[in-house]
matplotlib code that plots the C-alpha trace (Angstrom):
import matplotlib.pyplot as plt

x = [-32.8, -33.2, -31.4, -31.9, -29.7, -31.7, -31.3, -28.7, -31.8, -29.5, -25.2, -23.0, -21.8, -18.4, -20.4, -22.0, -18.7, -17.0, -20.0, -20.4, -16.4, -16.7, -19.6, -17.3, -14.4, -16.8, -18.2, -15.0, -13.9, -16.6, -17.3, -13.7, -15.5, -19.2, -17.4, -15.7, -18.6, -20.1, -17.3, -17.0, -21.0, -20.2, -17.3, -18.9, -22.3, -19.6, -18.3, -21.8, -22.4, -19.4, -20.7, -23.5, -21.6, -20.3, -22.9, -24.0, -21.1, -21.4, -25.0, -24.1, -21.5, -23.9, -26.3, -24.4, -20.8, -18.9, -18.2, -20.3, -18.2, -16.2, -16.7, -20.4, -22.8, -24.2, -21.4, -21.9, -22.5, -19.2, -15.6, -15.7, -13.7, -14.0, -14.2, -17.0, -20.3, -23.1, -26.8, -27.7, -25.3, -23.2, -20.4, -19.2, -18.6, -20.8, -18.7, -19.4, -21.9, -24.3, -25.2, -24.7, -27.8, -30.6, -28.5, -27.6, -31.9, -32.1, -34.2, -36.3, -33.2, -32.0, -35.6, -34.9, -31.7, -31.9, -35.3, -35.8, -36.8, -39.1, -38.2, -35.4, -34.5, -36.0, -39.1, -39.4, -40.4, -37.3, -34.1, -33.4, -34.8, -37.0, -37.9, -40.8, -40.9, -38.0, -36.8, -33.4, -32.2, -31.5, -28.7, -28.8, -26.0, -22.7, -22.6, -22.3, -25.4, -27.1, -30.4, -30.6, -32.0, -30.2, -26.9, -28.2, -29.5, -27.7, -27.4, -27.6, -25.7, -22.6, -22.2, -20.3, -22.1, -18.2, -17.7, -19.4, -19.8, -23.3, -24.9, -23.5, -21.2, -21.0, -24.2, -24.9, -21.6, -20.1, -17.2, -16.8, -15.0, -13.4, -10.1, -7.9, -4.6, -1.2, -0.5, -2.4, -1.4, -4.4, -6.4, -9.2, -9.5, -9.0, -9.9, -12.4, -11.9, -14.6, -12.1, -11.5, -14.0, -17.4, -15.7, -15.8, -13.6, -10.0, -8.8, -6.4, -3.5, -3.3, -0.6, -4.0, -5.2, -2.0, -1.3, -4.5, -3.9, -0.4, -1.1, -4.5, -4.0, -6.4, -10.2, -11.6, -10.1, -12.2, -13.7, -12.7, -14.8, -13.5, -15.0, -13.7, -12.1, -9.9, -8.4, -6.0, -4.0, -7.5, -10.0, -9.4, -5.9, -7.2, -8.8, -11.9, -13.3, -11.9, -13.2, -12.5, -13.1, -15.4, -14.3, -15.3, -13.7, -11.0, -8.0, -7.4, -4.4, -6.5, -9.9, -8.6, -5.9, -3.2, -2.7, 0.7, 1.6, 0.1, -0.6, 2.2, 2.0, 5.7, 4.2, 4.2, 7.7, 8.0, 5.1, 6.2, 6.7, 4.0, 5.2, 8.7, 7.2, 7.2, 5.3, 2.9, 2.0, 1.6, 4.4, 2.7, -0.7, 0.5, -3.1, -3.6, -2.1, 0.0, -2.0, 0.5, -0.7, -3.4, -5.8, -9.2, -12.1, -14.8, -16.5, -14.3, -13.8, -13.4, -16.5, -18.6, -20.3, -21.3, -21.8, -19.0, -16.1, -13.4, -10.2, -11.0, -14.7, -14.4, -11.1, -8.3, -5.1, -2.6, 0.4, 1.1, -0.4, -4.1, -4.9, -2.0, -1.8, -3.5, -1.5, -2.6, -1.8, -3.0, -7.1, -10.3, -10.1, -6.6, -5.1, -4.3, -2.7, -5.0, -5.6, -8.1, -9.3, -11.7, -12.9, -12.2, -8.8, -5.6, -6.8, -9.6, -11.7, -11.6, -13.7, -12.0, -12.9, -14.3, -16.9, -14.9, -14.3, -10.9, -9.5, -6.2, -3.9, -2.5, 1.2, 0.4, 3.6, 4.1, 7.3, 9.5, 7.4, 10.2, 9.5, 8.2, 4.7, 4.2, 3.4, 3.6, 7.3, 8.7, 12.0, 13.0, 12.5, 9.8, 7.9, 8.2, 4.6, 3.7, 6.1, 5.3, 4.0, 6.7, 4.7, 5.0, 1.7, -0.2, 0.4, 0.2, -3.3, -4.3, -3.4, -5.4, -2.9, 0.7, 0.3, 1.9, 1.8, 0.3, 2.2, 1.4, -1.4, -3.1]
y = [203.1, 201.8, 198.1, 196.9, 193.6, 190.3, 188.4, 185.4, 182.0, 179.7, 178.3, 178.3, 175.4, 176.1, 177.1, 174.0, 171.6, 173.4, 172.9, 169.0, 169.2, 170.6, 168.0, 165.8, 166.4, 166.7, 163.5, 162.0, 163.3, 162.5, 159.1, 157.6, 159.5, 157.6, 154.1, 154.4, 155.4, 152.4, 150.5, 151.6, 151.1, 147.2, 147.1, 148.2, 145.7, 142.6, 143.8, 143.8, 140.3, 139.2, 140.5, 138.7, 135.5, 136.7, 137.0, 133.5, 131.8, 133.3, 132.4, 128.9, 128.8, 130.1, 127.0, 124.2, 125.5, 125.2, 126.1, 124.3, 121.5, 121.9, 118.3, 117.4, 115.1, 111.3, 108.7, 105.7, 102.6, 101.3, 102.8, 105.4, 108.6, 111.9, 113.3, 110.4, 111.7, 109.9, 110.3, 108.3, 110.2, 113.2, 111.8, 113.7, 116.9, 119.1, 122.3, 124.7, 127.0, 124.4, 124.1, 128.0, 128.2, 128.3, 131.3, 133.7, 133.9, 130.6, 128.4, 127.4, 126.1, 124.0, 122.4, 121.4, 120.1, 118.4, 116.6, 114.3, 116.1, 114.9, 117.1, 117.9, 121.2, 120.2, 119.4, 116.2, 114.6, 111.6, 111.8, 109.6, 110.3, 107.2, 105.5, 105.8, 108.7, 108.6, 111.4, 112.8, 111.5, 114.1, 116.4, 115.6, 113.8, 114.7, 118.8, 118.7, 117.2, 119.8, 118.6, 119.3, 121.9, 123.6, 123.0, 124.9, 127.7, 131.3, 132.5, 136.3, 136.5, 134.4, 136.7, 140.0, 142.3, 143.5, 140.0, 139.6, 135.8, 134.3, 130.7, 127.9, 125.8, 127.3, 126.0, 128.2, 130.7, 131.6, 134.6, 133.6, 130.2, 128.0, 129.6, 126.2, 128.0, 127.7, 124.7, 122.7, 118.9, 116.5, 119.3, 117.2, 114.3, 116.1, 113.8, 111.9, 108.2, 107.9, 106.1, 103.6, 102.3, 103.3, 104.6, 108.5, 109.9, 108.6, 106.2, 108.9, 106.4, 106.3, 108.4, 109.8, 111.3, 112.6, 114.2, 116.0, 117.3, 118.7, 120.6, 121.4, 124.7, 126.9, 127.7, 125.2, 121.9, 118.7, 116.7, 118.5, 120.5, 123.6, 126.0, 129.6, 128.1, 126.4, 129.8, 130.3, 132.7, 135.2, 135.4, 138.6, 138.0, 134.5, 134.5, 132.5, 132.9, 135.4, 136.6, 134.6, 135.6, 133.4, 131.9, 133.8, 131.5, 133.6, 131.1, 133.9, 132.4, 133.1, 131.2, 128.7, 125.7, 124.5, 120.8, 120.9, 118.9, 116.0, 114.2, 115.6, 118.2, 120.3, 123.2, 121.5, 122.3, 125.3, 127.4, 129.3, 126.1, 127.4, 131.1, 129.5, 126.5, 126.8, 127.7, 128.8, 132.1, 134.4, 137.0, 139.3, 139.5, 138.2, 137.6, 134.9, 131.3, 131.2, 129.9, 126.6, 126.0, 123.4, 124.3, 122.4, 121.7, 124.8, 123.4, 123.4, 127.0, 128.7, 129.6, 127.2, 125.0, 126.7, 123.3, 122.0, 121.5, 120.2, 122.8, 124.1, 125.0, 125.8, 126.1, 129.1, 128.9, 132.3, 131.2, 133.2, 137.0, 137.7, 137.7, 135.2, 132.3, 129.3, 126.1, 122.9, 119.1, 118.9, 118.3, 120.0, 116.8, 117.3, 119.3, 122.9, 126.5, 128.9, 132.4, 135.1, 137.0, 139.4, 141.8, 145.0, 146.7, 146.0, 143.5, 141.0, 141.0, 138.6, 138.2, 137.2, 134.7, 137.7, 138.1, 141.4, 141.9, 143.4, 144.2, 142.1, 144.4, 142.3, 144.2, 142.3, 140.8, 136.8, 136.0, 133.9, 132.7, 129.7, 128.3, 124.5, 123.7, 122.0, 118.6, 115.7, 114.2, 117.6, 118.4, 121.1, 125.1, 125.2, 122.0, 120.5, 120.8, 123.2, 125.6, 129.6, 130.3, 130.8, 133.3, 136.3, 138.3, 136.6, 133.4, 134.3, 135.4, 132.1, 129.7, 129.8, 128.0, 128.2, 131.0, 133.9, 137.4, 139.9, 143.4, 144.5, 146.7, 144.8]
z = [-4.9, -1.3, -0.1, 3.1, 4.0, 4.5, 8.0, 7.8, 8.5, 9.3, 10.0, 7.2, 6.4, 8.3, 11.2, 11.2, 10.4, 13.8, 15.9, 15.0, 15.3, 19.1, 20.2, 19.1, 20.9, 24.1, 23.4, 23.2, 26.4, 28.3, 26.7, 28.9, 32.1, 31.8, 31.0, 33.8, 36.2, 34.9, 35.6, 39.2, 40.2, 38.6, 40.4, 43.6, 42.8, 42.6, 46.0, 47.1, 46.1, 47.4, 50.9, 50.7, 50.1, 53.4, 55.0, 54.4, 55.1, 58.1, 58.8, 57.6, 60.1, 63.3, 62.4, 61.8, 63.7, 60.5, 57.2, 54.2, 53.2, 49.9, 48.1, 48.9, 47.6, 47.5, 47.1, 44.6, 45.5, 44.6, 43.9, 41.2, 39.8, 40.8, 37.1, 35.8, 35.0, 36.7, 37.1, 39.9, 42.0, 42.1, 43.3, 46.2, 43.5, 44.7, 45.4, 49.0, 47.3, 46.8, 50.8, 51.0, 48.6, 51.1, 52.8, 50.4, 49.1, 47.3, 48.6, 46.6, 44.3, 47.8, 48.3, 44.2, 44.7, 48.4, 47.0, 44.4, 41.1, 38.3, 35.1, 33.0, 31.5, 28.3, 30.1, 30.2, 33.6, 33.6, 34.2, 31.1, 27.6, 26.1, 30.0, 32.1, 34.5, 36.9, 39.0, 39.7, 43.1, 45.6, 45.4, 41.8, 38.8, 38.2, 37.5, 34.0, 33.5, 31.8, 31.6, 35.6, 36.3, 39.1, 37.8, 33.9, 36.8, 36.4, 40.2, 40.5, 43.6, 41.7, 39.0, 39.3, 36.2, 35.0, 33.5, 30.1, 29.9, 28.9, 27.8, 26.5, 26.7, 30.0, 32.5, 35.7, 35.9, 38.8, 39.5, 43.1, 43.9, 46.9, 48.4, 48.6, 50.1, 48.3, 47.4, 44.4, 45.4, 45.4, 44.9, 42.4, 45.2, 48.6, 52.1, 49.1, 48.9, 46.3, 43.4, 45.1, 47.4, 48.7, 51.8, 52.4, 53.7, 53.2, 56.1, 57.9, 58.1, 54.3, 52.4, 50.5, 53.4, 54.8, 51.5, 51.7, 55.1, 54.3, 51.1, 51.7, 53.8, 52.7, 54.2, 51.6, 50.4, 49.1, 51.6, 54.5, 56.3, 58.9, 61.0, 61.7, 65.1, 62.7, 61.0, 63.2, 61.3, 62.1, 59.9, 59.8, 57.6, 56.1, 52.1, 52.1, 48.8, 45.8, 42.3, 39.1, 35.5, 33.5, 30.1, 26.8, 24.5, 23.3, 24.8, 27.6, 30.0, 32.8, 32.4, 30.0, 30.6, 28.7, 27.9, 27.2, 30.4, 29.6, 32.7, 35.1, 37.2, 36.8, 38.5, 42.1, 41.8, 39.7, 39.6, 36.8, 34.6, 32.3, 31.6, 30.5, 29.0, 24.7, 22.9, 25.9, 26.2, 23.2, 23.4, 21.2, 23.3, 26.8, 28.1, 25.8, 25.2, 21.3, 18.7, 18.4, 22.5, 23.2, 25.4, 27.1, 25.3, 25.1, 27.7, 30.5, 31.0, 34.2, 36.5, 33.8, 36.6, 39.8, 41.4, 40.4, 43.5, 41.4, 40.8, 37.3, 38.2, 42.0, 43.3, 43.5, 45.0, 46.5, 44.7, 41.6, 42.0, 40.4, 36.8, 36.1, 33.9, 34.7, 34.6, 34.5, 34.0, 30.9, 31.3, 33.4, 36.0, 36.7, 39.3, 38.1, 39.4, 38.9, 40.7, 41.1, 38.4, 37.1, 34.4, 36.4, 35.9, 38.0, 40.6, 41.9, 44.7, 47.6, 50.5, 54.0, 56.2, 58.8, 55.7, 54.7, 50.9, 49.8, 46.6, 45.6, 42.9, 40.9, 41.8, 45.3, 47.0, 46.6, 47.2, 45.6, 42.4, 41.6, 45.0, 45.0, 46.9, 50.3, 50.4, 52.7, 53.3, 51.9, 53.4, 52.5, 53.6, 51.0, 51.0, 54.3, 55.8, 58.5, 57.2, 56.4, 52.8, 50.4, 48.2, 50.0, 51.5, 48.9, 50.1, 53.7, 53.0, 51.8, 54.4, 57.5, 60.2, 59.1, 62.2, 59.6, 61.1, 58.5, 59.4, 55.5, 54.3, 51.5]

ax = plt.figure().add_subplot(projection="3d")
ax.plot(x, y, z, "-o")
ax.set_aspect("equal")
plt.show()
């Protein structure tokens, strides 16, 4: 009898499993490359945002011969502490980003801020529920008021695509803040005399003004308006702004402050204070605070209020290298020591005063991290006003007028 083999109609089970395994291996090999390419694109977009901010800063300077003021707005008719919530005034709490809005294609938002606004975020036409129509004053209330629409607005130019933070309890988030130099002393007050009297700024002969003048070594210092001519170290050698990661509610040491130092700030004498205090940083997860370490409330994370000039929201310092811990006085409304940070691998962007954008690595040379900070009345080689920064190349890049020569590549 004549027979003929039938042609095979498909794969055997073994062949199918082999093909699936090969596909799985290929996906496993390609996925990291795809993710790396996506992050490279996000990082480039993040740098491009910074270039837009740099262009805005220079256009502002062309228009006014000064850089935007950090710690601006309206003052109350009576003395008021900087951290107090007000509906009738911004209490001189607004960041330099507010003045920059019309120069970064946010003219419509600027017009809302600079004029009285008769609308709340919830849609009603009054700044206080249950009252007759009463508009917000020009330049709004203090920046924590969510019912003032501009403060709750998310501005795309201020967001780095690599940062996944969204939504409440933040208001409008920002990944870009002002550089305040290498000393945190008096950074929440600066030159502003709102707390003691309705006079702005402090008289130049007062101790507070002298303290601000000695420690305010960055391009931006609260209440002090500077121009490019004040950057004696050269605009190419001085950082104007830095990138920060916004808080995700995960106790990240870079994005939320601990409360362990209560109302004292020992980090001014030892910037490594929070690294050596227990419980402090979690030894098993060095990027996070220990579960037993108290931290700020959920509403006070880094990058949460784009319009707020206070150190927690609108400043960074060139003391410890990028992506290191945020050491604080125990509350959001006090001085803190926070560096640049990001969701990128290995570093963070900074904007130089000449408009160039540079990526600073976590291994940036940062000198003596145990050295005390410069202050008014300082008598040592570390603390005397006007001395070169103790914090190496990183500190030198953050100061505007210590006449340091930058002879290293960064």
